[in-house]
N, C-alpha and C positions, 0 to 999 in steps of 0.2 A: 504493500500500500504506500509506503514511503517513496519508493521508486516512482510510483504513478504520479505523486504530487511533484516530485523533482522534474519529471518529464513535462508536466503541465507548465511549470515555471519556465523551463527552457523554451517551450513552445511560445509562451507569451512574450519572452524577451527577443528571441530570434525572429519570430514571425511578425512582431509588432512594428518593425521598421525603426526609423531613426529616433522618433520621439513618441513615447506612450501617450502624450497629450493629444496626438493626432487621431487617436482612436475615438470615434464618435459614439459607438454603441458597444455594449459588452459582447464578448465571444459567447455564442450559444453553447450550452452543454450538450444539446442534441440537435442534429439536423435531420429532418424528415423530408426526403425528396420523393414526390409523388408524381408519377406519370399516369395519366388516365387514357387508356388505349381507345382511340377513335372519338375522344371528346370533341364536341363542336360548340362554338360560342352560340350559334343561332338556336340549337336545340336546348342548350343550357339556359339561355335567356327566355325561351318560349315557355318553359315550365316553371318559371320563377314563382307564380302564385301558389304553386303546390309545395314549395319548400318550407322547411322550418326556419327558425331564426339563427341557428348556429352551424349551418352547413355551408352551402354555396353563398348564402347571403352574408354570413360573417366574413368569409374570405374576400368577397368582392367589396364589401363596405369598409373593412378595417385593414386591408392589406394594400401593398403597392401592386397595382394591377396594370400590366402591359397588355393592352387590348388586342394588339396586332402582332402576334408572334409568328415567326416563320422559320423553316429549316433552310439551310444553305445549299441543299442538294436535292436531286430527284433522280430516280423514283424513291419514295419513302415507304417503309413498312415498320412494323412494331420493333423488330430487332435493330434496324439501322437507326431509328429515331432515338431509342433508349441508349444506344452506344454513343450517339452524338451528344446527348445530354450528359452522359457520364464522363466522356473524354474531352468535351469542349472542342471537338473537331469533327470533320466529315469522314465518310467511309474511305475516301482516297488516302487518308492517313491511318484511321483506326482499323480498317480492313473488314468491317462488318457491313457488307453491301446489302444484306437482307437476311431473313431467317433461314433461307436455303440458297444454295448456289450449286453449280456443277463443278465437281472435282475435275481438274484439267487432266489428271493422269488416268483416272478410271472412267471418266465421263459418266459418273453416277451422282445423283443428287445427294447432297449431304446437308445436315442441319448445322447451323453456325456454331453450336456448342457441343457437337459430337466429339467424344474423345474415348477411344477404346481402352485407354490406360486406367480409367476410373469407373468402378462399378456403381450402380445406383443403390440408393437406400429407399426401400419401399417402391422401387421401380426397376424395370429392366433397361432403362436408358442409361447409357454410359456418357458421362458429361464432365466438361471442365470449361473454363474461360480462355483456353490457350489461344484461340483465334483472334482475340482482341490484341491488336498489334501495338498499342500504346498503353500508358497508364491511365487510370480513371481518377476522379477526385477522391474516391474511396481509397484507392491505392496510395495516393499522396498523403492522405490522413494517416494511414497505417505507417508509412515511411517516416513522416514527421514525428509521430508519437512513439517510434521504435516498437511498433506492434501493440502498444497499450490500448489505443482506441478500439472500441467495440464496433464492428461493422457487420450488418446483416442486410439481406435483400429478400423480399417476399413478393411473389406474383402468381397469377393463375398459370401462366405459360412458362415453360422451362427456359426458353431463350431470354425472356424478360428478367427472370430472377437471376440468372447467371451473369448476364451482361450488366445488369444493374448493380450487382455486387462487385464486379471487377476481379482482378487476380488475387487480391490479398484479403478478401472478405472472410470473416469468421464462419459465415454460413450463407447459403442460398437455399430457399425453400419454395417449392411450387406444387401445384395440385395435379395428382395423377387421376385422370378421368376414368381409367380402366379399373383401378382398385378403390376409387373414391376416398383416397387419403392423401395427406401432404407428404411429400417426399424430398429427397436431396441426393447428394453424390458423395462418394468416399473421398473426393477431392477436398471436401471440407471436414467431414467427420469420419471416425472409425465406425461409429454407430450413431443412430439418431439420438439427439440430446433428449434428456428426460422430459423437458417441457413440450417438445414436439411429439414425443411418443405418447405422453399422457393426453394431449389434445386429440390425437388420432383415435385413442381408445374411447374417449368420451364424446367424440363428435357425433352430432345428430345427423339426420338425413337431409339437412338443409342444402348441403353442397350438391347432393344428387339431383336436387330440383333446380340447379343452376345458380343458386345464390352464393357463388364463390366469393363475391366481394365482401360478404359478411365474414366468411372464413379468413380472408386477408386481414381484416380488422382484428379478429380474435387472435390470430397468430401473432400479429404485430404487437398487440398489447401484452400477450404472454411473453414474447421475446424481450420486450423492454423490461418487464418486471423480473423475469428469471435471470437476466444478465446484468441487472443493475444499470441499465443504460441511462445516461443523463444525470447520474447522481454525484458526480465529482467534477473537477475542473478540466478534465481531458475530454474534449468534444467527441461524442460518438455519432455514428451515422446509420440511419435506417432508410433503405430505398424500397419503395412500394410501387407496384403497378396494378391499378384498378382497371376494370373493364367496362367500357360504355358501348360495346358492340351489341347491336340488335340483329338477329338473324333475318336474312331476306327470304321470304316464303312466297312462292308463286309469283316471283318477280315484283313483289310489293313489300313496302316497309310497313310493319305492324305498328301503328301509332300508339296503340294502348301499351304494347310491350316497351316501346320507346319511352313513354311517360313513366312506366314502372321502373325502368332502368335508371333514369335520371333522378327520380324521387328516392330510389334505393341508394344511389350514390350519395345523395344529399344527406341521408341518414347516417351512412357509414362515415362520411367526412365529419359530421357533427360528433359522432361517437368517438372517433379517433382523436380529433383535435381537443375536444373537451376533456377526455380522460388523460391525455398527455399533459395538457396545461394544468390540470388539477394535481397531477403527480409531480411535475417538474417545475411548474411556474411558467407563465406566458413569456416572461422576459428571458427565460433560459432555453427556449426552443425556437428554431427557425423552420417553418414549413415552406417548401417550394413546390408549387403545383403547376403542371402544364399538360399538354396533350401530345400524343404520338404524331399528330399532324396529318393524318389521312383518315379516310372513312370508306368502308364498303357501302356501295349504293345499289339500288335496284336498277336493272337494265331499263333504258329508255327506248321506247318505240319511235325512233326518229322518222321512220317512213310515215307513221300516222300524222306527224306534224310537218311533213314535207321538208325535213332537214337533211342536208347531205350526209350520207353515211356509206359504209361498205365493210367488207371483211377481207383482211389481208391474211392469206394462208401461209404461215411461216414455213411449214414443212415442204409444201409444194414449191414455193419460191426459192428455198434452199436447194432443191433438186434442179431448178432452172439455172441457178448460179453455178452448180456443179457442171452442168452441161456446157454452159458458156466457157467456164475456165478450162474444161476438157478440150474444147475446140481450139483454145488459144495455146495451152501448154501440154496437151496430150491427155488422153483419157485416164482419169483417176478420180478418187473421191477426195476432193479438197476440203469440203465442208464435212467435218466429222459428226457434229451434233448441233442441236438447237436447244436453247433454254429461254423461254419467253421470247423477248425481242433480241436475243443475242445469238450470234453464229460463232461456233468454235471451229477453227481451221486445224488441219493436220500440219502444224508448223514443222515438225520433224521431217515429214515426208517432202514438204515443199523445199526445205533446205537441202535434203539429200538429192533432189532433182536439180539443185543449183538454180532454182528460180529466185529472182529478186523478190523478197517478201514485200517490201514497200511498193514495188510495181504491181504485184498481184493484188494487194489491198486496195490500191488506187483504182485498178480495173474493176474490182468487185464493187467498190463504192459507186463508180459511174454507172455500172449495170443496174444496181439495185435502185438508184435514184430515178430510173425511168419507169419503175413499176407503179401501178395504180395504188393510191392510198399512202404512198411513202412521202413524208414531209421532210425527212433528213436522214442521212446515214453517216455514222461516225466510225472511224477505225481506231484501233488501239494506238496507232502512231499519231493520228490526228489529236486524240485526247491528251496523250502524254506531252505533246508539244504545243498544245492549244493555248493561244492567248486571246481567243475569241470570246467576248463577253456573252455571246448568244449561247454558247455551250458550257457556261461556267457551272451551272447547277449539275449537269451531267458529268462534267470534269471533276467536280467535288465528290461525286459518287463513285467514280471509276477507280477500282483497285485491281491492277493487272492480274494478280494471282487468283482472284475470285470472279473475274468477268470474262466475257467472250472477246473475240478479236474484232468483231464487227457488231455495232449496235444500230438497230433500225428503229426510227421513230415514225409511227404512223400518224396520219392526220387526226386532229380532234374529232371525235364522233365515230371513228373507224374502230372496228374490233380486230384485234390480233388473235389469230386462232392457230393452234398447233394440234392437228387431229391425231398425231402419233402418240403424244403424251398428255392430251386432254388439257393443255394449258390455254387460257384465254384471258383477255382483259380488254376493256374499251378505253381508248386514249382520251385523256382530258388534261387540260393545262390550267384550269382554274384553281386558285389557291383556296384551301379550306380555312375558315376563320377559327382561331382558337386563342385563348389567353395564356399569359404567364403571370403567376401570382406569387409574391413573397409576403408571408404573413407571420406575425409574432416578433420576438426579439426586439421589442420596443419600436416597431415601425410606425410611422405616421401614414394614415390612409392617403392614397394618391392614385389617380387614374391617368395613365400615360398612353396617348394614341399614336405616338411615333413608332413606326415598325421596328421591332428588335428581332435578332436571330437567336435561336436556342443554343448555339455554341457558346454564348456568353453566360449560360447558367453556371457551368463548372467553375470558371474563373471568379464569378461573383460569390459562389459558396466558399471557394478557396480563400478569397480576400476576407470574407466574414469570419472565418475561423483561423486566420493568420497562418496559412500554409501555402506552399507552392501550387500553382495550377498544374494540371496534367501535362506530361512532357511533350505532347504534340499540339497543345492549345496555344494559339496566338491571338485569340479574341480578347478584347478588353472587358473588364468587369462592368456591370451595369450601374454600379454606384460605388 
């Protein structure tokens, strides 16, 4: 215990800068970083009359609210957005381009947190955060405190829990939909901690009915109490991912379920924040709340409204490209595989045939640009050398080890379809509105409409707790 207080003193001196007098607010004892998967501002605001006083209302009325938050890259999904929040940078640096990608050696789809070296606890999934290529703010807290800070991450989905925790977390916990219990990995524990095991044994059937958000709050509060989080002067970190996703049924959004989801989230945020404030004190805790920045939507019948649309068949057009390249360079299979809008070339064979790779990519790009429904085509070479602001969001996403050699963008409203592996999506460029909220730790309520990017969350948290920002983070703190 003495060592813990010595560490806290060193943190305060080293991280505090030149003069302690410059510190405007106390260092929180606990940071709770909350990502709400698929949270939208318009939905959140639409159901405001149905909320209580201490959930969304409290956060919006008493926190610093950035109304127009944005991610710096595209495409966005749950894993890539949470990685960006945690690392303070984009997938081009942290390596998490999505919750799945195509392994370039085996051409097999892999989950971003798969790791055969670590067995699961209450799950058959083998898992670790090894694919995160940089440090996270949680990692930097562990480094700064010499391992003393307590760090946990809890989510419904495995990728969210593991990426949210980072490399150095004490534990990451997620929900196993097959066994209906909360699970983890031997990367973190030799066996399940007692507080997790006891919760699984006492857990009611609420989770089986889809109310996993309630389980996240339960586990979070048990984790805080069992591990003594926020009870001393060494800051601890808890990362949570709640779920605002509403299933699409028969191509329609169920508005009643949507209302239930947001009202349920409001209750869980009220329960979480009120219980933590009561236990630790409002001035001792910092809550950071934002969205994963994307949303699954029902398909639109563009034909009904006479709006331009079409279908781009990825597998068929990949075969056409193979035929074209075969006519130029000799018959062979130059395109090995497709993954969503990405084409993977057989680079080894191309090099063995002594074909200039840059020239082949340029020819492929020119050919694909002529196909119906294509708005742009990018090659790996283009993206790595790009200074074009028009491709900046895609460039910020592109990580060579986990991405294809050619990226095809179809026109807005067009569906990209791969009939061989049943992958499809409809292209859209419109930004989804979502907030970024800082609440607690003696904040004065403020609403800021100036757009901000989510890569600034990690350096802002780092500044608040007097530690270094993640090692690939070049974004400035928000305050």
